[in-house]
N, C-alpha and C positions, 0 to 999 in steps of 0.2 A: 280492902281498905289498907291492909298492911303493905301491899305492893305499892299502892299510890303514895302512902306516907314515906316509904323508903325512897321512892323516886324523887319526891320533893327534897328529902334530905340530901340526896346525891346532887341535886341542883344547887343547893346551898353550899355544899362542900366544893362544888365546881367553882362557884364565885370566889371562895377563899383561895383556892388553888390558882385561879386566874390572877388574882391580885398579887399572889406570891411569885408569879412568873413560872409556875410549874404547869406548863400548858399541856404536856402529854397526859398528866394525871387528871387535869381538868377535863380534857377531851374524853378520857375513859369514864369519868363520873357522869358526864352529860350523855354519853352513848348508853350507859347503863340505865339512866332515867328514861331515855327515849325508847329503849327496848320495852319498857312498861307501857309508855304512852307516846307513840311516834307522831301524834297529831298536835303536839303543843308548839305553836308557831314561835313563842318566846324562847323555848328551849333550843329550837333549831337556830334561831337568831344568835343566841349565846354561843352555840357550837360554831357558827360561822365566825364570830369575833375571836374565839379561841384559836381556830385554825388559821385565821389571818395573822394573829399575833405570833403564831409558831412559824409563819412564813409559808404555810401550805395553801397558797392562794387558790389553786384550782379546786381543792376540796372545799375551801371557804365559799367559793362561788356556788357550788352545789347546795351547800347548807342555806345560804341566803335565798336562793331560788325556792327551796323547799319552804323556808319561812314565809316568803311572800305568798306562795300558793296556799299555805295553810291559813293565813290571816283572813279574817272576814273582810270581803271587799278589797283585798290587797292591803299593802302596808307601805307607806311612804318611806319609812326609815330603812326597811329591808331593800327596797328598790334603790335608794340613794347609796347605801353602803355597797350594794352589789355593783352599782355603776362605778364607784370609786375604785373598787377592787379590780374591775375589768380594765380600768385605766392603768393600774399598776402592772397588769399583765400585757399591756400594750395592745389592747383590743378596744380602741376608742369608738369604733362604729357601733359595736354591740353595747358599749357603755352608754352612748347617747340614747339608745332606745329605752334603757332602764331609767336613766335620769329624767327623761321626758315623762316617763310614767310616774316617777316620784313627784314631779310638778303637778301632774293631774290630781294626785291625792293631796298635795300640800303646795298650792300655788305661791305661798309666801315663804318658801324655803330658800333662804340665801345660799345655804350650803349646796343645794342642788344646782343652782345657777353657777356657783364657783366651780364645781366639778365639770359642768358643761363647758365653761371657759377652757379648762384644761383639755377636755376631750376634743373640742373644736380646734384648738391650737395644734394638737397632735395630727388632726386630719387636714391641717392647713386651711381650714375654713375660718379664717381670721375675722372676716366681717361678722359672722355669726357669733364668734367669741365676744366681740365688742357689744353685740346686741345683748347677750346675757350679762355682760358687765353692767350695762346701763339698767337692765331690769333688776339686778342685784342691789345697786346703790339707790334705786327708787325705794326698795324695801328698807335698806339700811345704808344711809349715805356714808357712814363711818366704818364700813366693812374692810378691815385690813386684808383678809384673805382674798376678797374680790380684786382689790388693787394689785396685790402680789401676783395673782393668777394672770391678770391682763398683762402685767409687766413681762411675763415669760413669753406671751404671744408677741409683744412688741419687740422683745430681744430677737426672737426668731425672724422678725421682719426687718431687723436692723434699724428700728426706730428708737435709737438709744436715748435721745433726750426725753421722749415721752415715757420710756421705761424708767428712767431716773425719777421723773416726777411721780409715777405710780408707786415706786418702791419707797420713796420718801413719805408719801401719804400713808402707805401700808405700815411703815415703821412708826409713824405718828399715832395711828389709830390702834396698832397692836404690836408693841415692841417685843412680844414673846413669840412671834412667828418664827418658825425654824429658819436659821441662818439668814435672817432678814438683812443684817448688815453686810454679810458676805455677798448676798445677791445684789445689793446696791453697789458694793465694791466692783463687782463684775461689770455692771452697767457703766459705772464711771470709767473703768479701764477701757471699755469699748469706745468711749468718747475721747480718749487720750488723756484723761485726768488721772494719771497713774499715781501721783503722790496722795491724792484724796482717796483713791482706791486702797492704797497701802494702809492708810490710817484706819479705814473702815474694817479691813481684814484684821488688823491688830485689835480693834475694838471687839470684834466677834470672838477672837481667840481669848481675850481677857475674860469675856463672859463665859466661854466654854473652852478651857485650855486643851482638852483632849479631842477637839473636833478635827479629825484627820483631814477631812475634805477641805476645810478652810485653810489648814496649814499648807496643804499641797497647792491650793489656789494661790496663796500668798507666795509660795516658792516659785510658781510659774510667773507671777507678776514681777517678782524680783529678777527673774531671768530676763524678762522683757525690758526691765530698767537697767540691765547690764550690771546688776549688783550680785555678781556671781558667788562671792563668799557667803553672803547672807542667804542667797537662794539655796546653796549647798547645805547650809546649816539647817534651814527649815525643812528641806526635803528629807534629810537624814533623821530629823526629829520625828517626822511622820512615820518613817520606817521603824523607829524605836517603838512607836505605839502599835503599828500594824505592819509587821515585817513583809507581808505579801501584798502590800498595796500596789496595784499594777501601775497606776499613773505616777506614783512617786518614783518607782524604778524607771519608768519611761522618761520622766523628766530628768532624773539624774544621769541617765544614759545620754540624753540630748545635750545636757550641760557638759558632760565629759567630752563628747564628740566635738562640741564647739571649741573646746580647749585643746583639741588634737590628742586627747588622752584616750587612744583607741582601745587599749586593753581594759580600762575601767568602763568605757562605754559598752564594750562587748559583754562584760559581766552583767551589767544592768539589763541590756536588751535581751540577753540570754534568759534571764529570770522572767521577763515579760512574755517571751515566746513560750516558755514552759507554763506560765499561768494562763495565758490567753493568746494563742498563736495569731488570731485575727485582729488583735488590739492595735488600733492606731498606726498601722504600717510597721509593726515591730519587726516582722520578718524582713522587710525591705531595709530597715535601719541596721539590723544585725548583719545582713548581707553586705551592706555598704561599708561598715567598719571592718569586716573580714576582708573585703576587697582592698581596702586602704592599707591593710597590713601586708598584702602580697605574699601570703603564705601558701605554698603549694599544697600543704597538708589540709588546708581548709577548703579546697576546691569542691569536694563532694558535699560538704555542709552548705556551701554557698549555693550549689546547684539544687540541693534538696529544698532549701528555703525558697528559692525563686520559683521552682516548679510548683511548690505548694501554693504560692501566691498566684501564679498564673492559672492554676486549676481553679482557685476560688473566683478569679475574674471570669473564667469560662462558665462557672456554675451560676454566678449572680453578679454580673458586671455593674448592676445598679448600685451596689454597695461601695463602688470605687469612683472617686471623682476623676476628672480629666488630669488633674495634677498628680493623683496617685498613679494613673496609667503612664504618664510621662516619666515619673520617677522609676517605675518598674521597668519600662522599656529601656531606659538608659542603663540600668543595672544589668539587664539581660545581655545587652550588647557588650558591656564591659566584661561580663563573665564569660563571653564566648558561647552564648546560647542562642544562635540565630533562629532556630525553628520556633522557640517560644517567643522570641522578639518579633518575629513576623506575625504571629497570632495577635499579640498585643497591639502592634502597629495597625493592623487591620481594624481592631476594635476602635482605636482612636480615630481612624479615618472615617469609620461609620458615624462617629459622633461629630467629627470636625472635618468634613470633606475638603474644606479650603485651607487646612493647616499644612503649610509647606514643610514644617519640621517633621510632622508625622510621615509624610511621603518620603522625606529624606531618610528617616530612620528605617522605613520599610525597605528602601533601596539598600541600605547597609546590611539589613538582615538577609536580603536576597543575594547580595554579593557574597556574604558569609556562607550561604548555602550552595554557592557555585552557580547560581542562576543569573549569570551576568547579563543576558539580554533583558530579563525582567527588571534587574536592578537599574539598568540604563533607562528603561521606560519610566520607572518610578522617580529616578533622579531628575529626569527631564520634566516630569510633572511638577516636582517641587520647584523647579526653576520657572516654570510658567506661572506658578502662584506667587513666587518671590524672585524676580529676575536678578536681584543683587545678592542672592544667597550663595556664599562662597563655598560652604562645605560640600554641597552636591557637585560643584564644579571640580573640586579636588577629586571626588570619587569618580566622576566621569573621565577625568584625565587618566587616573590609574587604570580604569576599566579598558579604555581605548589603548593604553600603552601595553597592557597584558595581551590584548588581541592583535598587537602589532600595528595598530592604526596610529602611526606616529603623528601625522599632520593633525588629526582630530585631538589627540592628546595635547599637542602644542597649543591648539586653539583654546582649549579650556584652561590651560595654565595661564595663557595670556589674558583671558577674560577675568580670571580670578585675581591675578596680580594687579590688574587695572583698578580693582575695587579695594583689595587689601595688599598693598605692595610689600608689607613686612610679614606676610603669612609664611611661616617656616616650612610647612609641608609643601606649599606650591613652589617656594624657592628651591627646595631640594629637587623637586621634579624638574624645574627649569634647568638646574645644573646637570641632572641626569640626561635630559634631552639634548643639552649642548654637547656633553661628552659623547652621547650616542651619535650626534650629527658629525662630530669630528672623526669618530671611529669609522662611520659610514663613508665619510669623504676620503679618509686614508685608505680604506679597503677599495673604494672606487678607483683612486689614483693607482694603487698597487695593481689592480686588475688591468687598468688601461696600460700600465707600464709592461706587464707580462704579455699582453696582447701585442703591444708595439714590438717587443723583442721577438715574439714568435713570428710576426709578419715579416720582420727584417731577415730572419733566417730563411 
């Protein structure tokens, strides 16, 4: 009896410690109670909540599963909280199974439907997300969380007007939802109503002045509105609150870069790379500003950044969009890294076989590697896909010129200038070919003259 009584006291103490935010001590108290009686479902549930509050989500999942298994005939609450925690861990497929189990125990649970909307959206099963939305509002037509959850699905699908309606309804039914005005602002911004979005961000900040995410979002919006001074002020304010905020540094770097302040851009991108090397193309942006400065001392850093980015593409190319690969490919060519550029160009061609630019860049990489014959083949392929593409014509002219094939070089110069008469590269080649022709003619005349004199003697 003494042990049992002490265990209950530890549980009571854990409640107090949880409310005070002292989660490590609360966990210790609960584990001490469970060491006396490990079969208390409620205590395991409380342990899960404590671990979740402490940010230890994987451990929380184990506790919630234990709570569910210990409860007689299962427990809807444990299953639902378990599902929501799995969503936070980005394991939506597993979350769906537990949330559906929660609905088996409690068919009228609006919260379970709301979490299923979130999970289905993450799985891109948007039709099923809408089904759960309609089931939720049949139970409670005024559910703010259900409207807000569906809005996220609609934003993912770029159905911005419907998302605006959902978020306005959500704010009407439950104005206390986290960042509800900021989320509505984002939807308005996507529809081009930037001033309305700005007002809503300001409204959210007035309600919660220390909300760094909203301050950064407002800064990004002001950048889009070309209000650079205000954007700079907001983003700096965010860093005053949270000095290591990755997106704030990234945004300030982009803002500085747009103003050609390469040194300041470098400092911010450098911080982002240190905080999270894979964040939003930070390595590419840092390499770009270093290339813009044309410092020989930065060559190794540029190469290291671009090699790391290339290796990430090789490991998991699905994390990179086609635009990301295009940007990386251009940087690799600018940095004089043809081997890496060839690998990225082939990745792009696998995705976009009919993209003339990708074939052109592949040819540039091959020329850079000294594989002229392969480069010529790739350049010709680019021209088959886009007959008026001047850049590969220039490269073909140079390639043929280096191989001493003057007539072919002249042909491609003429073809390119017929399309772009002011192209400087082609005009220089034309001048070179004319000089070459004059020299050849002079040499031919001199040779003929010598032969004539020799024959006269």
